[in-house]
C-alpha positions in Angstrom: 0.1 0.1 0.5 2.6 2.7 0.7 4.3 3.0 -2.4 0.9 3.5 -4.1 1.0 7.0 -4.7 -1.2 7.7 -7.5 -3.6 6.0 -9.9 -0.6 5.4 -12.1 1.5 4.1 -9.7 -1.6 1.8 -8.4 -1.6 0.1 -12.3 2.4 -0.5 -12.2 2.1 -1.8 -8.5 -1.1 -4.3 -9.8 0.9 -5.2 -13.3 3.7 -5.7 -12.0 1.9 -8.4 -9.0 4.3 -6.3 -6.2 1.2 -5.2 -4.6 0.0 -7.1 -1.5 -2.3 -5.6 -0.1 -6.5 -5.3 -0.6 -7.2 -5.1 -4.3 -10.8 -3.4 -4.2 -9.0 -1.1 -1.4 -6.4 0.1 -3.5 -8.9 0.1 -6.2 -10.5 2.6 -4.3 -7.5 4.6 -3.2 -6.4 4.8 -6.6 -10.3 6.1 -7.7 -9.5 9.3 -5.4 -6.1 10.0 -6.6 -8.1 10.8 -9.7 -10.2 13.5 -8.5 -8.2 16.8 -8.9 -9.3 20.6 -8.9 -9.1 22.4 -11.4 -6.8 24.9 -12.4 -6.6 27.8 -10.0 -8.8 25.9 -7.5 -8.2 23.6 -4.6 -10.1 20.9 -2.7 -11.6 21.3 1.1 -11.8 17.7 2.3 -13.0 17.4 6.3 -15.0 14.4 7.9 -16.9 14.6 11.0 -15.2 13.1 14.2 -17.5 10.5 15.5 -20.6 11.5 14.4 -22.4 8.9 15.3 -21.7 8.6 19.1 -21.8 12.2 19.5 -25.6 12.4 17.9 -26.4 9.2 19.8 -25.3 10.7 23.1 -27.1 14.2 22.3 -30.7 12.1 21.4 -30.3 10.1 24.8 -29.6 13.2 26.9 -26.4 11.5 28.1 -25.0 15.0 29.5 -21.6 14.1 31.0 -20.3 12.2 27.5 -21.2 15.3 25.7 -18.7 17.5 28.1 -16.5 15.0 27.4 -17.1 15.6 24.1 -17.0 19.5 23.9 -14.0 19.1 26.3 -11.9 17.1 24.3 -11.5 14.5 26.5 -10.8 10.9 25.8 -14.0 8.9 25.7 -12.0 5.6 24.9 -10.2 5.7 27.4 -13.3 6.4 30.0 -14.7 3.4 28.8 -11.8 1.4 29.0 -11.2 2.4 32.9 -15.4 1.5 33.6 -14.7 -2.2 31.8 -11.7 -3.6 33.5 -11.6 -1.4 36.7 -8.3 0.3 37.1 -6.6 4.3 35.3 -6.0 3.3 31.5 -3.5 5.9 29.1 -3.1 5.9 26.0 0.3 4.8 25.5 0.5 1.9 28.4 -3.1 0.2 27.9 -3.4 0.1 24.0 -5.6 -3.3 24.1 -8.1 -1.7 26.9 -8.3 1.6 25.1 -9.4 -0.6 21.7 -12.1 -2.5 23.9 -13.6 0.9 24.9 -13.2 2.6 21.4 -15.0 -0.8 20.1 -17.6 -0.4 22.9 -18.1 3.1 22.3 -18.6 2.8 18.4 -20.2 -0.9 18.2 -22.9 -1.0 21.5 -25.4 2.1 20.8 -27.2 0.2 18.9 -28.2 -3.4 21.5 -25.2 -5.6 19.9 -24.9 -8.5 22.0 -22.3 -10.3 23.5 -21.9 -12.7 20.4 -21.4 -10.3 17.9 -19.2 -7.7 20.1 -16.7 -9.9 19.5 -16.0 -9.8 16.3 -16.5 -6.1 16.6 -14.2 -5.6 19.1 -11.5 -6.8 16.2 -13.1 -5.2 13.6 -13.7 -1.6 15.3 -10.9 -1.5 18.4 -8.7 -4.4 16.3 -8.2 -5.8 20.1 -9.3 -10.0 20.5 -11.6 -10.9 23.1 -12.8 -13.9 25.1 -16.6 -14.4 26.0 -16.1 -13.5 28.9 -14.4 -10.2 28.5 -17.7 -9.5 25.9 -19.8 -10.2 28.1 -18.1 -7.6 30.7 -17.8 -4.6 28.4 -21.6 -5.2 27.3 -22.7 -4.8 30.7 -20.4 -2.2 31.2 -21.8 -0.4 29.0 -25.2 -0.6 29.5 -24.7 0.0 33.1 -22.8 3.0 32.0 -24.7 4.9 29.6 -28.1 3.8 30.8 -30.3 6.6 29.0 -29.1 4.7 25.9 -30.0 1.6 26.8 -33.7 3.1 28.2 -33.6 4.9 24.5 -33.7 1.8 22.7 -37.2 0.4 24.8 -39.0 4.0 24.7 -38.0 4.1 20.6 -39.9 0.9 20.3 -42.6 1.6 22.7 -42.9 4.8 20.5 -43.2 2.9 17.1 -45.4 0.1 18.5 -47.7 2.6 19.9 -47.7 4.5 16.7 -48.7 1.1 14.8 -51.3 0.1 17.4 -53.3 3.6 17.7 -53.1 4.4 14.0 -55.0 7.8 15.0 -53.0 9.3 16.9 -49.5 10.4 17.2 -46.8 8.9 19.7 -43.8 10.8 21.1 -39.9 9.1 21.2 -36.9 10.4 21.9 -36.3 13.3 19.5 -39.0 12.3 17.3 -42.8 11.9 16.7 -44.3 8.4 15.0 -47.6 8.8 13.7 -49.6 6.3 10.7 -50.5 7.8 7.6 -52.2 6.0 4.9 -50.1 2.4 4.4 -46.8 4.3 6.7 -45.1 4.8 9.9 -43.4 7.8 9.8 -41.1 8.5 12.0 -40.8 12.7 12.2 -36.8 13.6 13.3 -35.7 16.2 14.9 -35.1 18.3 11.6 -38.7 17.7 10.7 -37.2 15.3 7.8 -39.5 11.9 7.4 -38.7 8.7 8.0 -41.6 6.6 6.4 -41.9 2.1 7.0 -44.2 0.4 4.4 -46.9 -1.5 5.5 -45.9 -1.4 9.3 -47.7 -4.6 11.7 -47.1 -5.9 15.0 -45.8 -9.5 15.1 -44.6 -12.5 17.2 -41.3 -12.5 17.0 -38.7 -15.3 18.2 -35.9 -13.7 20.5 -32.3 -14.8 20.7 -33.3 -15.8 23.7 -36.0 -18.3 22.7 -39.0 -16.4 23.5 -42.0 -15.3 21.1 -42.6 -11.7 21.8 -44.4 -8.8 20.0 -42.0 -7.4 17.5 -42.4 -4.4 14.8 -42.3 -5.3 11.5 -42.7 -3.4 8.1 -41.8 -4.2 3.7 -38.3 -3.2 2.8 -35.4 -4.5 1.0 -33.5 -7.2 2.7 -29.7 -6.9 2.7 -29.1 -10.2 2.1 -31.3 -11.4 -0.4 -31.9 -8.5 -2.5 -35.4 -8.7 -2.4 -38.3 -7.2 -1.5 -39.5 -8.7 1.9 -41.1 -8.7 5.5 -38.6 -8.0 7.8 -38.5 -7.1 11.9 -37.0 -4.4 13.7 -36.0 -3.4 17.3 -35.6 -0.7 19.4 -31.6 -0.8 18.9 -32.2 -1.0 15.4 -34.6 2.3 15.1 -32.2 4.6 17.2 -30.0 3.6 14.4 -32.1 4.8 12.4 -32.9 8.0 13.5 -29.4 8.4 14.7 -27.9 8.3 11.4 -31.0 9.9 9.5 -30.2 12.9 12.1 -26.3 13.2 11.3 -27.2 13.0 7.4 -29.2 15.8 8.1 -26.9 17.7 9.7 -24.6 16.8 7.0 -26.9 18.0 4.2 -27.6 21.8 6.5 -23.7 22.0 6.0 -23.8 21.3 2.5 -25.7 24.1 2.2 -24.2 26.6 3.9 -21.5 25.9 2.2 -23.1 26.8 -1.3 -24.2 29.8 0.2 -20.8 31.2 1.3 -20.1 32.0 -2.1 -16.5 30.7 -1.7 -16.4 26.9 -1.5 -18.5 24.3 -3.9 -19.9 21.1 -2.6 -18.6 18.6 -5.5 -19.3 15.3 -3.4 -19.5 13.7 0.1 -18.2 10.2 1.2 -19.8 8.9 4.1 -19.5 11.3 6.9 -16.6 13.4 4.8 -17.0 16.6 2.3 -15.3 17.5 -0.2 -15.5 21.3 -1.6 -13.4 23.4 -4.2 -12.7 26.8 -4.1 -10.8 29.5 -5.8 -6.8 29.2 -4.7 -7.1 32.2 -2.1 -10.5 32.7 -1.4 -11.0 30.1 1.3 -9.0 28.4 4.6 -9.8 25.6 6.4 -10.9 26.7 9.7 -13.8 28.6 8.4 -14.8 25.5 6.3 -14.6 23.5 9.6 -16.7 26.5 11.2 -19.6 25.6 8.1 -19.2 22.1 8.5 -19.8 22.3 12.2 -22.2 25.4 12.8 -25.9 23.8 14.2 -28.7 24.4 12.8 -31.3 25.1 15.4 -32.9 21.9 15.7 -29.7 20.6 17.1 -28.5 23.0 19.8 -26.6 21.9 22.5 -25.2 18.9 20.2 -21.1 18.6 20.2 -20.1 17.6 16.9 -16.3 18.6 15.7 -14.9 18.3 12.0 -11.6 18.0 11.0 -9.9 18.2 7.5 -6.9 19.2 5.2 -6.4 21.5 1.9 -5.1 19.8 -1.2 -5.4 19.7 -5.1 -5.7 16.0 -5.4 -8.2 14.3 -3.7 -6.6 11.3 -0.4 -8.0 9.7 2.1 
């Protein structure tokens, strides 16, 4: 990977067989390098820092955690100390911090301990056993009990709306109501998520019980077919959290356009890329626009970091 600097270098590396990394990852990296600013222009590239975790904690009302974000505290180390029960530092306890990082990034949507064993490696690059996974999940849910409570409140609000289609129910930061074939979730921005043909049906739980669950028609991600699928509180919270993060980015992109300096050219997940004439903008003002909060998101501690270049890169 380290010797691939641009598209030409990537191509020569692949042809010669000297490239030993992930080919699709290398190709995507090469494609980034093919995006360049117009003559006399430069690209402003920035991404939001941990935006899902920040939105999640804001939605749950976790004020202590929000203050960590606002003051630049290391939330991963804080979580690590809760899990393992002793003080941790970034330099001396990288594995513990990795587990804390995986917990913060992976457990906000009701993930169980079985899946977290794999998530610990994917998100934190740490190998953990069953006992550590169980302890981490329990520690997260005890520490962030408001997040756990939010899963049930969101599920209850959505199901109540389906069972009482003439009314409207409030969930954390949301309103739920049925109109025609659709269950709608109104977000803080006013935008709505739609769940077609929603019903309450019995569903088998992982622990062997049958419980009422919200179901709706949607595209099955594995079978790629329009099928009925079940959902639960953690997944609803995930839907809402990611939708709010999207709305924050959309609002920022509009502000970039209105600035008259920065012209958005693309976005990738939580990253924005805009073009500006050389000498007309600066990174600090670009980041200020990206992190300016709409009125509906007051108090959400978002942050962004980035760089200025003439050739797009990660």
